[in-house]
N, C-alpha and C positions, 0 to 999 in steps of 0.2 A: 533813803536812796543808798543802796549798796551795790557794789559790783566786784566780782572776783576776776583776777587775771592769773593765769597759770602759764609759766614759762619754763623752758628747759635750758639749763646752763651746762655747757660742756667745758670742763676744765682740762686744759692741755698742758703737757709737761715740756713742751718745746716751743720755741719761737718760729721754728721752720714749718713748712706746709706738709708735714707728714702726719696729718690728722687721723685719728681713729674715728670712723663714722659710727654713729649709733644705728644699728640694723634692726630689722624685723618689724618695725612699725613706722608709720608716717607722721604721727601726731607729735609735734614739738611744743605746741602751746595754743592757747585760744583765749578770747575774751568776748563778752557780749555787751553791747551798748544800745541805748534807745533814744529816739528823738520824738518829743511830743508834737503831734500835728493838730491837736485840738479835737474836741468831740470824742474823747476816749480812744482816739486812733494814735498809734505809735509806729514809727519806722524802726524795726528791730534789725540790728546789724551784728553779724557774727564774723569776727576775724579769726581765721584758722591758719596755722603755720605748719607747713608740711616739710618733712625731711625728704629731699629728692632721692635719697638712697633707698627709701621704703616704697610701699605700694602707693597707688594713685590716691589723690584726695577725693572725697565724695563729690558727686555731680550736683547734689543739693544737700541741704542740712535741715533736719527736723528738730524743731524746738518744742519743749513742753511748757505750758503755762498753767499755774494753779494758784489757788488762794485758800488758806485754811479758814480764815475768818468768814469768807463768803461760801465755804463749802463747795468750792469748784475745783475739780481735778480732771485729768484726762484730756485737756485741750491740747491739740498738737497742730502745728503750722509748719509748712514747708517753705524754707527760704531758698530761692534759686540763687545762682551766682549773679552778683551785681554786674550790670553792663560795664564793660571796659571802655577805655578810650585810648587814643594814640599816645598820649603823654603818661597815662597810668594804666597800663594793660592789666587785665585780671584773668588768671593769676599773674603776679609779678614776682620776679626773683629778688629776694632780699638776703642773699648769701653774705655772710660776714667775711668777705674776701676783698683783697685789693682789686681795683678795676681791671688791672692787667691779667688777673687770675680768673675772673668770672667766666671766660669761655671754657675753662677747664673744670668747672664745678660739676657735681653729679646731676644738676638740672640740665646740663648741656652735654651729657655723655662722658664727662671726665671723672676724675677721682677725688677732687677736692670737695669738702663738705658744702652742699648746696641746700638752700631753703627757699620755698615759695610761700607767698601770702595769698590766700584765697579769701574773698569777701562775699558773704551771703547776706541778702537783704530782702525784706518784704514788709508791707504795711499790715499791721494787725489791729483789729478793732476789739477792744476788751468788752465783754458782755455786761459787766457790772463795775461799780465803783468800790474798790477794796483797798485796804491799807497795807496789804502784805502779798501782792502778786509776786510770784517767783517765775522768772523766765530762765529756762535752763537748757543746756545742751550736753548730751552724753555720746561718747564714741568708744567702742571697743577696738583695740585694747592698748594699754600702755606698753612702753618699750621694755623688753627684757634686759636691755643694756644699762638701765638706770641703776646707779650704785647706792643711792641713799634711801630707797624704798624697799620694803620687804616684799619679795615675789611680785615685782611690778607688773609682769605680764598677765597676772590673774586679776588685775583691776582695770576699770575703765577710766577714761579721761572725762571729767565732769566740771563744768563751769556754770555759774548762775549770776543773775542780776535781780535785785529786789526793786519793785516798782510800786508807787503809791499814787492813786488817781482819785482819792476822796476829796470832798469839799471844793471841787472844781480845780484841783491842782493840776497844772500842766507843766510837769517837771522833766528835765532831761538828765540822763545819766552822765557821769564822767566819761571822758574818752581818753585814750592813751596815745601819746605821740612818739614813744620810743618802741623799737622792735624788741620783743621778749626772747630773742634767740642768740645772745652773744656767745662767742667762743673766747675763752679767757686764758691767758698765759699763767702757768703755775709760777709761784714765787715772785709775782709782781702785783703790786697793789692795784685794785680795780674798783672803780666807782661806777655805780649804775643807778638810774632813776627811771621809773616807768613814764615820767613826763605826763602825769594825769592832769587834765584841765576840766573845768566845769563852765559851760557857756552861760549858766544862770548866775555865776558868781558865788555859788555856794562854797563854803569852806570844806576842805577835804582832810580826812584823817586816815592814816594808813595802819594796817596791822598785818603781821605775817601769820598765816593760818596754815593748817594742814591741807595738803592736796586731797581732793575728795574723789571717792568712787561713786557717790550718789548723794542725794540730799542729806546733809548732816552725817555722812559716813566717811570718817577719816581713814586714810591709808596709813598703816603703821610704818614708821621710819625704822631703818636698821641701826644697829649699834646705839650710840647715845645721841643721835641727831634729833633735833626738834624743829618746829616751824621757824624759829628765830635763830637757829644754829644748824642750818641744813646741809653743811658740807665740811670737809676737812680744810682747815685754814691754818696759817702760820701763827696768827695771834688773835683769832676770834672774828666773829661776824658782827658788824655794827649795822643796826637798822634804826633809822630815825622815823618815829611814828608821825611826826609833824610834816616832814617833807617827803617821806618815802625813800630817802637816800640810803643806799647800801654801800658799804665800804668793807673790803676784805682782801686778803692775800691767799688765794687757793694754794694748796700743797698737793702735788701729785695729780695724776690723770684720773678724772672722775666724771660721771654723768649725773648731775644733781638737779632735782626738781624742787622748785619753790613756788608757793602760792601766796598771793597778796590780796587782802581785802581793803577796798577803798570805800 
């Protein structure tokens, strides 16, 4: 059981609301999770986070499912937008702003940074029992304003989850309870955790990995950045593989991508 989450961190050099919006793309982050329904059927969920200053989010999402051990590839499924509700509309705005400033976000025609969460879901029946199913989502293209990746606009956003359904296993993936789109003040300590939980009670282990352009294809970092040192900081980037906790003090304005494997 493995799942990736990719988030976009925007480091700001001021406490004021004179943000620099990341332009040209709408993808800020994404993650895939699954819920076992029995009989090799799974509810697949894609959480997609859109920069409201960019283009519109997809009306639906196409995921690919494959297994090397079973020799299966080329399976594609369309995930429609999940039904919304009065209390949790879909999409919903998740802008990192104070409540009084939300009416002035780019999601509402204003100038402050705005973010929307889109949730795509569908039930998928797997045709075989395999121990290495890969459920993946790809979207072109990444944001040219990203500062820690080399030529980011020439690469795709790619996330995946690994699923095993052999020996009658009915397992659920981890799910995330924290939004992956924080705006962080420079020169101030920041603590962040994806808040991953597992409904089966399985233990979770975290690692920082390279952002992917496709299956197993790492996007090169600029300068001396690495998966566990992905941005300019005052005194280093601390990542706890047991809890997934991140602690750092960003220095200067930057748009930094980080990917985490749970």
